[in-house]
The first five atom37 places (N, CA, C, CB, O) and aatype in JSON, in Angstrom:
{
  "aatype": [12, 2, 10, 7, 3, 13, 10, 2, 1, 13, 13, 7, 1, 6, 2, 7, 2, 15, 11, 2, 19, 0, 11, 6, 1, 10, 1, 10, 19, 10, 19, 8, 3, 1, 0, 2, 19, 15, 14, 5, 9, 19, 6, 0, 10, 11, 6, 6, 10, 9, 16, 19, 9, 2, 11, 18, 10, 6, 9, 3, 5, 16, 0, 10, 6, 19, 15, 10, 2, 0, 0, 3, 3, 15, 19, 0, 10, 19, 0, 2, 9, 14, 9, 10, 7, 9, 1, 1, 5, 12, 15],
  "atom_mask": [
    [1, 1, 1, 1, 1],
    [1, 1, 1, 1, 1],
    [1, 1, 1, 1, 1],
    [1, 1, 1, 0, 1],
    [1, 1, 1, 1, 1],
    [1, 1, 1, 1, 1],
    [1, 1, 1, 1, 1],
    [1, 1, 1, 1, 1],
    [1, 1, 1, 1, 1],
    [1, 1, 1, 1, 1],
    [1, 1, 1, 1, 1],
    [1, 1, 1, 0, 1],
    [1, 1, 1, 1, 1],
    [1, 1, 1, 1, 1],
    [1, 1, 1, 1, 1],
    [1, 1, 1, 0, 1],
    [1, 1, 1, 1, 1],
    [1, 1, 1, 1, 1],
    [1, 1, 1, 1, 1],
    [1, 1, 1, 1, 1],
    [1, 1, 1, 1, 1],
    [1, 1, 1, 1, 1],
    [1, 1, 1, 1, 1],
    [1, 1, 1, 1, 1],
    [1, 1, 1, 1, 1],
    [1, 1, 1, 1, 1],
    [1, 1, 1, 1, 1],
    [1, 1, 1, 1, 1],
    [1, 1, 1, 1, 1],
    [1, 1, 1, 1, 1],
    [1, 1, 1, 1, 1],
    [1, 1, 1, 1, 1],
    [1, 1, 1, 1, 1],
    [1, 1, 1, 1, 1],
    [1, 1, 1, 1, 1],
    [1, 1, 1, 1, 1],
    [1, 1, 1, 1, 1],
    [1, 1, 1, 1, 1],
    [1, 1, 1, 1, 1],
    [1, 1, 1, 1, 1],
    [1, 1, 1, 1, 1],
    [1, 1, 1, 1, 1],
    [1, 1, 1, 1, 1],
    [1, 1, 1, 1, 1],
    [1, 1, 1, 1, 1],
    [1, 1, 1, 1, 1],
    [1, 1, 1, 1, 1],
    [1, 1, 1, 1, 1],
    [1, 1, 1, 1, 1],
    [1, 1, 1, 1, 1],
    [1, 1, 1, 1, 1],
    [1, 1, 1, 1, 1],
    [1, 1, 1, 1, 1],
    [1, 1, 1, 1, 1],
    [1, 1, 1, 1, 1],
    [1, 1, 1, 1, 1],
    [1, 1, 1, 1, 1],
    [1, 1, 1, 1, 1],
    [1, 1, 1, 1, 1],
    [1, 1, 1, 1, 1],
    [1, 1, 1, 1, 1],
    [1, 1, 1, 1, 1],
    [1, 1, 1, 1, 1],
    [1, 1, 1, 1, 1],
    [1, 1, 1, 1, 1],
    [1, 1, 1, 1, 1],
    [1, 1, 1, 1, 1],
    [1, 1, 1, 1, 1],
    [1, 1, 1, 1, 1],
    [1, 1, 1, 1, 1],
    [1, 1, 1, 1, 1],
    [1, 1, 1, 1, 1],
    [1, 1, 1, 1, 1],
    [1, 1, 1, 1, 1],
    [1, 1, 1, 1, 1],
    [1, 1, 1, 1, 1],
    [1, 1, 1, 1, 1],
    [1, 1, 1, 1, 1],
    [1, 1, 1, 1, 1],
    [1, 1, 1, 1, 1],
    [1, 1, 1, 1, 1],
    [1, 1, 1, 1, 1],
    [1, 1, 1, 1, 1],
    [1, 1, 1, 1, 1],
    [1, 1, 1, 0, 1],
    [1, 1, 1, 1, 1],
    [1, 1, 1, 1, 1],
    [1, 1, 1, 1, 1],
    [1, 1, 1, 1, 1],
    [1, 1, 1, 1, 1],
    [1, 1, 1, 1, 1]
  ],
  "atom_positions": [
    [[28.55, 34.46, -11.16], [29.34, 33.47, -10.52], [30.3, 33.3, -10.97], [28.95, 32.44, -10.38], [30.59, 33.33, -12.16]],
    [[31.15, 33.03, -9.76], [32.74, 33.39, -9.25], [33.36, 31.7, -9.57], [32.87, 34.02, -7.1], [32.77, 30.63, -9.69]],
    [[34.87, 32.11, -9.63], [35.71, 30.81, -9.96], [35.76, 29.99, -9.15], [36.93, 30.92, -10.23], [36.05, 28.82, -9.42]],
    [[35.49, 30.42, -7.96], [35.33, 29.53, -6.66], [33.64, 28.51, -6.31], [0.0, 0.0, 0.0], [33.48, 27.56, -5.55]],
    [[32.74, 29.13, -7.13], [31.51, 28.59, -7.05], [31.11, 27.59, -8.25], [30.59, 29.7, -6.95], [30.19, 26.78, -8.35]],
    [[32.52, 28.08, -9.45], [32.48, 26.88, -10.4], [33.19, 26.17, -10.05], [32.7, 26.97, -11.64], [32.96, 25.02, -10.41]],
    [[34.31, 26.35, -9.27], [35.1, 24.97, -8.93], [34.19, 24.09, -7.72], [36.83, 25.39, -8.27], [34.5, 22.92, -7.53]],
    [[33.41, 24.53, -7.17], [32.87, 23.49, -5.89], [31.85, 22.74, -7.03], [31.86, 24.4, -4.17], [31.65, 21.53, -7.02]],
    [[31.28, 23.62, -7.97], [30.11, 22.94, -8.37], [30.75, 22.13, -9.59], [28.81, 23.98, -8.75], [30.02, 21.32, -10.15]],
    [[31.96, 22.29, -9.99], [32.47, 20.73, -10.72], [33.06, 19.9, -9.99], [33.45, 20.76, -11.82], [33.22, 18.82, -10.56]],
    [[33.59, 19.98, -8.6], [33.52, 19.32, -8.08], [32.27, 18.53, -6.86], [34.37, 19.7, -8.01], [32.34, 17.61, -6.04]],
    [[31.69, 19.04, -7.1], [30.21, 18.58, -6.58], [30.2, 19.05, -5.02], [0.0, 0.0, 0.0], [29.47, 18.36, -4.31]],
    [[30.84, 20.03, -4.41], [30.52, 20.78, -3.45], [29.94, 22.34, -3.53], [31.56, 20.69, -2.84], [30.44, 23.43, -3.81]],
    [[28.43, 21.81, -3.06], [27.75, 23.01, -3.2], [27.31, 23.32, -1.54], [26.43, 22.85, -4.37], [26.53, 22.48, -1.07]],
    [[27.78, 24.55, -0.54], [27.77, 24.64, 0.44], [27.19, 23.76, 0.91], [27.56, 25.49, 0.7], [26.12, 24.06, 1.44]],
    [[27.65, 22.28, 0.93], [27.17, 21.52, 2.42], [26.01, 21.04, 1.92], [0.0, 0.0, 0.0], [25.29, 20.76, 2.89]],
    [[25.34, 20.76, 0.7], [24.22, 20.59, 0.55], [24.14, 18.87, 0.73], [23.81, 21.3, -0.76], [23.21, 18.31, 1.31]],
    [[25.69, 17.93, -0.07], [26.28, 17.1, -0.11], [25.91, 16.61, 1.5], [27.62, 17.45, -0.66], [25.02, 15.77, 1.62]],
    [[26.26, 16.86, 2.11], [26.23, 16.79, 3.66], [24.87, 16.36, 4.43], [26.58, 18.2, 4.17], [24.53, 15.34, 5.04]],
    [[24.04, 17.99, 4.02], [22.41, 17.81, 4.24], [21.67, 16.59, 3.19], [21.61, 19.46, 3.85], [20.68, 15.9, 3.43]],
    [[22.23, 16.61, 2.43], [21.29, 14.84, 1.66], [21.86, 13.51, 2.28], [21.68, 14.47, -0.42], [21.14, 12.52, 2.41]],
    [[23.07, 13.53, 2.61], [22.81, 12.44, 3.78], [22.85, 12.07, 4.93], [23.13, 11.82, 3.73], [23.11, 10.99, 5.46]],
    [[22.49, 13.33, 5.42], [21.93, 13.38, 6.66], [20.63, 12.57, 6.47], [21.74, 14.85, 7.15], [20.35, 11.5, 7.03]],
    [[19.92, 13.24, 5.63], [18.47, 13.49, 5.61], [18.02, 11.67, 4.99], [17.99, 15.15, 4.34], [17.15, 10.93, 5.43]],
    [[18.94, 11.45, 3.91], [19.29, 10.04, 3.21], [19.03, 9.33, 5.16], [21.51, 9.91, 2.11], [17.97, 9.16, 5.75]],
    [[20.17, 9.13, 5.57], [20.48, 8.51, 6.99], [19.27, 8.21, 7.5], [21.24, 9.4, 8.01], [18.75, 7.11, 7.66]],
    [[18.85, 9.39, 7.77], [17.37, 9.9, 8.67], [16.2, 9.01, 8.27], [16.82, 11.64, 8.29], [15.55, 8.43, 9.14]],
    [[15.86, 8.86, 6.7], [14.86, 8.28, 6.61], [15.42, 6.79, 6.71], [14.09, 8.72, 5.45], [14.64, 6.01, 7.25]],
    [[16.7, 6.25, 6.27], [17.14, 4.94, 6.49], [16.49, 4.55, 7.78], [18.67, 4.81, 6.51], [15.95, 3.45, 7.75]],
    [[16.41, 5.31, 9.07], [16.42, 4.6, 10.33], [14.99, 4.74, 10.58], [17.4, 5.17, 11.5], [14.44, 4.07, 11.46]],
    [[14.28, 5.68, 9.76], [12.99, 5.62, 10.35], [12.08, 4.63, 9.52], [12.38, 7.06, 10.42], [10.95, 4.2, 9.73]],
    [[13.08, 4.41, 8.4], [12.16, 3.06, 7.71], [12.42, 1.68, 8.22], [12.46, 2.87, 6.12], [11.53, 0.84, 8.28]],
    [[13.81, 1.45, 8.64], [13.65, 0.38, 9.38], [12.93, 0.22, 10.76], [14.73, 0.03, 9.47], [12.39, -0.82, 11.16]],
    [[13.03, 1.57, 11.52], [11.59, 1.29, 12.31], [10.44, 0.87, 11.75], [11.11, 2.36, 12.89], [9.7, -0.09, 11.96]],
    [[10.43, 1.73, 11.04], [8.66, 1.53, 10.77], [8.74, -0.04, 10.07], [7.78, 2.99, 9.36], [7.71, -0.69, 10.22]],
    [[9.84, -0.71, 9.33], [9.59, -2.1, 8.84], [9.05, -2.18, 7.41], [8.6, -2.78, 9.76], [8.53, -3.16, 6.87]],
    [[9.36, -0.6, 6.73], [9.21, -0.36, 5.11], [10.39, -0.18, 4.38], [8.41, 0.85, 4.78], [11.45, 0.33, 4.76]],
    [[10.15, -0.54, 3.53], [11.58, -0.82, 2.7], [11.8, 0.7, 1.87], [11.39, -2.37, 1.38], [10.92, 1.56, 1.85]],
    [[12.73, 0.81, 1.41], [12.58, 1.79, 0.68], [11.66, 2.11, -0.47], [13.51, 1.88, 0.39], [10.95, 3.11, -0.5]],
    [[11.73, 1.21, -1.39], [11.55, 0.51, -2.27], [9.79, 0.91, -2.41], [12.15, -0.99, -1.93], [9.27, 1.43, -3.4]],
    [[9.15, 0.55, -1.28], [7.75, 0.74, -0.95], [7.9, 2.06, -1.09], [7.13, 0.21, 0.41], [7.61, 2.63, -2.14]],
    [[8.32, 2.63, -0.16], [7.85, 4.43, -0.25], [8.53, 4.65, -1.28], [8.28, 5.65, 1.05], [8.45, 5.88, -1.3]],
    [[9.07, 4.42, -2.05], [9.13, 4.97, -3.42], [8.16, 4.93, -4.44], [10.05, 4.5, -3.95], [8.01, 5.92, -5.16]],
    [[7.39, 3.75, -4.64], [6.29, 2.97, -5.21], [5.3, 4.29, -4.86], [5.92, 1.25, -4.43], [5.02, 5.22, -5.61]],
    [[4.94, 4.12, -3.74], [3.94, 5.54, -2.93], [4.4, 6.67, -3.37], [4.02, 5.78, -1.19], [3.53, 7.36, -3.91]],
    [[5.61, 7.19, -3.34], [5.77, 8.35, -4.04], [5.41, 8.38, -5.47], [7.01, 8.71, -3.91], [4.86, 9.4, -5.91]],
    [[5.65, 7.47, -6.18], [5.29, 7.62, -7.81], [3.46, 7.31, -7.63], [6.36, 6.08, -9.07], [2.73, 8.03, -8.3]],
    [[3.04, 6.63, -7.03], [1.63, 6.84, -7.33], [0.52, 7.98, -6.24], [1.1, 5.24, -7.29], [-0.71, 8.11, -6.27]],
    [[1.4, 8.56, -5.48], [0.56, 9.85, -5.0], [0.99, 10.68, -6.44], [1.15, 10.7, -3.22], [0.18, 11.3, -7.13]],
    [[2.06, 10.6, -6.65], [2.68, 11.81, -7.97], [1.39, 11.56, -9.18], [4.77, 11.2, -8.89], [0.68, 12.48, -9.59]],
    [[1.29, 10.37, -9.54], [0.09, 9.57, -10.45], [-1.35, 10.37, -9.99], [-0.03, 7.61, -9.99], [-1.98, 11.12, -10.74]],
    [[-1.75, 9.99, -8.51], [-3.37, 10.64, -8.45], [-3.22, 11.86, -8.8], [-4.2, 10.68, -7.01], [-3.67, 12.29, -9.87]],
    [[-2.52, 12.65, -7.87], [-2.66, 13.97, -7.67], [-2.15, 14.93, -8.66], [-2.13, 14.23, -6.55], [-2.04, 16.14, -8.48]],
    [[-1.86, 14.29, -9.7], [-1.56, 14.72, -11.07], [-2.67, 15.09, -12.0], [-0.86, 13.72, -11.68], [-2.87, 15.82, -12.97]],
    [[-3.38, 14.15, -11.15], [-4.87, 14.56, -12.15], [-5.45, 15.91, -12.11], [-6.2, 13.68, -11.71], [-5.8, 16.72, -12.97]],
    [[-5.41, 15.88, -10.56], [-6.31, 17.08, -10.44], [-5.61, 18.63, -10.21], [-7.25, 16.76, -9.18], [-6.1, 19.73, -10.48]],
    [[-4.06, 18.24, -9.51], [-3.2, 19.55, -9.79], [-1.95, 19.44, -10.54], [-2.8, 20.18, -8.53], [-1.64, 18.43, -11.16]],
    [[-1.4, 20.26, -10.49], [0.01, 20.87, -11.4], [1.05, 20.76, -10.45], [-0.03, 22.62, -11.96], [1.21, 21.74, -9.72]],
    [[1.87, 19.7, -10.27], [2.88, 19.66, -9.02], [4.19, 19.79, -9.17], [2.84, 18.51, -8.33], [4.6, 19.02, -10.04]],
    [[5.18, 20.57, -8.59], [6.22, 20.24, -8.58], [7.26, 18.87, -8.27], [6.29, 20.98, -8.11], [8.02, 18.82, -7.31]],
    [[7.15, 18.05, -9.06], [7.59, 16.98, -8.87], [9.05, 16.61, -8.61], [7.17, 16.48, -9.69], [9.3, 15.65, -7.9]],
    [[9.96, 17.31, -9.15], [11.26, 17.58, -8.55], [11.53, 18.15, -7.1], [11.82, 18.44, -9.38], [12.61, 17.85, -6.58]],
    [[10.65, 18.95, -6.4], [10.45, 19.06, -4.69], [9.4, 18.32, -4.06], [10.12, 20.51, -4.2], [8.94, 18.58, -2.96]],
    [[9.1, 17.55, -4.66], [7.89, 16.5, -3.36], [9.27, 15.75, -2.65], [6.31, 14.75, -4.38], [10.41, 15.43, -2.98]],
    [[8.25, 15.7, -1.27], [9.19, 14.9, -0.82], [8.25, 14.39, 0.48], [10.71, 15.67, -0.55], [7.82, 15.05, 1.42]],
    [[8.08, 12.8, 0.14], [7.6, 11.82, 1.13], [8.39, 10.96, 1.89], [6.85, 11.06, 0.6], [9.25, 10.2, 1.45]],
    [[7.97, 11.15, 3.35], [8.97, 10.35, 4.11], [7.52, 9.5, 5.12], [10.43, 11.58, 5.16], [6.31, 9.35, 4.96]],
    [[8.65, 9.08, 6.27], [7.86, 7.9, 7.22], [8.36, 8.61, 8.09], [8.14, 6.16, 7.28], [9.45, 9.13, 7.87]],
    [[7.71, 8.83, 9.29], [8.24, 9.31, 10.78], [7.72, 8.72, 11.76], [8.05, 10.66, 11.14], [6.51, 8.69, 12.02]],
    [[8.62, 8.21, 12.37], [8.5, 7.59, 13.44], [8.49, 8.05, 14.96], [9.29, 6.88, 13.25], [9.41, 8.65, 15.53]],
    [[7.29, 7.67, 15.52], [7.23, 8.72, 17.05], [6.52, 7.74, 18.15], [6.04, 10.46, 16.87], [5.29, 7.71, 18.26]],
    [[7.3, 7.04, 18.85], [6.72, 6.28, 20.27], [6.23, 5.12, 19.65], [5.42, 7.09, 21.25], [6.98, 4.22, 19.26]],
    [[5.06, 5.09, 19.54], [4.35, 3.64, 18.83], [3.65, 3.76, 17.33], [3.01, 3.07, 19.89], [2.85, 2.95, 16.86]],
    [[4.12, 4.96, 16.71], [3.17, 5.01, 15.37], [4.15, 5.65, 14.34], [1.63, 6.04, 15.55], [5.27, 6.1, 14.56]],
    [[3.57, 5.59, 13.34], [4.36, 6.24, 12.31], [3.72, 7.09, 11.34], [5.02, 5.32, 11.61], [2.57, 6.83, 11.01]],
    [[4.1, 7.72, 11.03], [3.26, 8.97, 9.87], [3.72, 9.3, 8.58], [3.25, 10.45, 10.41], [4.78, 9.86, 8.27]],
    [[2.92, 8.94, 7.95], [3.3, 9.74, 6.45], [3.08, 10.7, 6.25], [2.89, 9.44, 5.41], [2.01, 11.31, 6.39]],
    [[4.58, 11.23, 5.66], [4.74, 13.3, 5.59], [4.73, 13.48, 4.01], [6.73, 14.23, 6.39], [5.49, 13.04, 3.15]],
    [[3.7, 14.21, 3.94], [3.94, 14.58, 2.02], [3.77, 15.75, 2.09], [2.85, 13.99, 0.7], [2.82, 16.35, 2.59]],
    [[5.29, 16.39, 1.25], [5.24, 18.27, 1.01], [5.11, 17.59, -0.53], [7.07, 19.72, 1.55], [5.65, 16.63, -1.07]],
    [[4.18, 18.51, -0.93], [3.98, 18.48, -2.05], [3.99, 19.99, -2.59], [2.86, 17.72, -2.2], [3.18, 20.68, -1.98]],
    [[4.62, 20.58, -3.47], [4.63, 21.7, -3.99], [3.53, 22.04, -5.22], [5.93, 21.81, -4.34], [3.71, 21.65, -6.38]],
    [[2.38, 22.84, -4.81], [0.88, 22.65, -5.67], [1.38, 24.42, -6.86], [-1.26, 22.87, -4.02], [1.43, 25.54, -6.35]],
    [[1.63, 24.17, -8.3], [2.44, 25.01, -8.78], [0.68, 25.39, -9.6], [4.16, 24.39, -9.66], [0.81, 26.1, -10.6]],
    [[-0.49, 25.1, -9.36], [-1.66, 25.43, -10.29], [-2.79, 23.99, -10.01], [0.0, 0.0, 0.0], [-2.45, 22.85, -9.67]],
    [[-4.24, 24.53, -10.29], [-5.13, 23.58, -10.01], [-5.39, 23.59, -11.8], [-6.49, 24.02, -8.73], [-5.4, 24.49, -12.64]],
    [[-5.61, 21.94, -11.89], [-6.02, 21.71, -13.29], [-7.56, 22.24, -13.44], [-5.88, 20.07, -13.66], [-8.31, 22.42, -12.48]],
    [[-7.93, 22.51, -15.0], [-9.07, 22.71, -15.07], [-10.38, 21.5, -15.43], [-8.92, 23.66, -15.88], [-11.59, 21.33, -15.3]],
    [[-8.96, 20.78, -16.05], [-10.05, 20.06, -17.19], [-9.73, 18.37, -16.41], [-9.39, 20.29, -19.48], [-9.69, 17.78, -17.49]],
    [[-9.56, 17.59, -15.69], [-8.92, 16.53, -15.34], [-8.79, 15.63, -16.29], [-9.41, 16.02, -14.37], [-9.81, 15.32, -16.91]],
    [[-7.3, 14.9, -16.7], [-6.5, 14.33, -17.68], [-6.91, 13.03, -17.93], [-5.16, 14.36, -17.35], [-6.33, 12.35, -18.76]]
  ]
}
């Protein structure tokens, strides 16, 4: 890591990452408004999905993404769940 990378990390500027995060948050807020679903409900849904899926699979909870996508007159639940492994015994 060079000095520029260190300063960018220190001041919270990592390769435009915050711009992408802000754009994604805005997109999610707009979709939630159109779908008439609060962000709290989506977060609760995400937590419950983690609990259930974690019984059967080892997943990367930090990279898990759950969103609602609105298209025309319908709304789709989209989940991107990175799987690390399969549990041999249920917990």
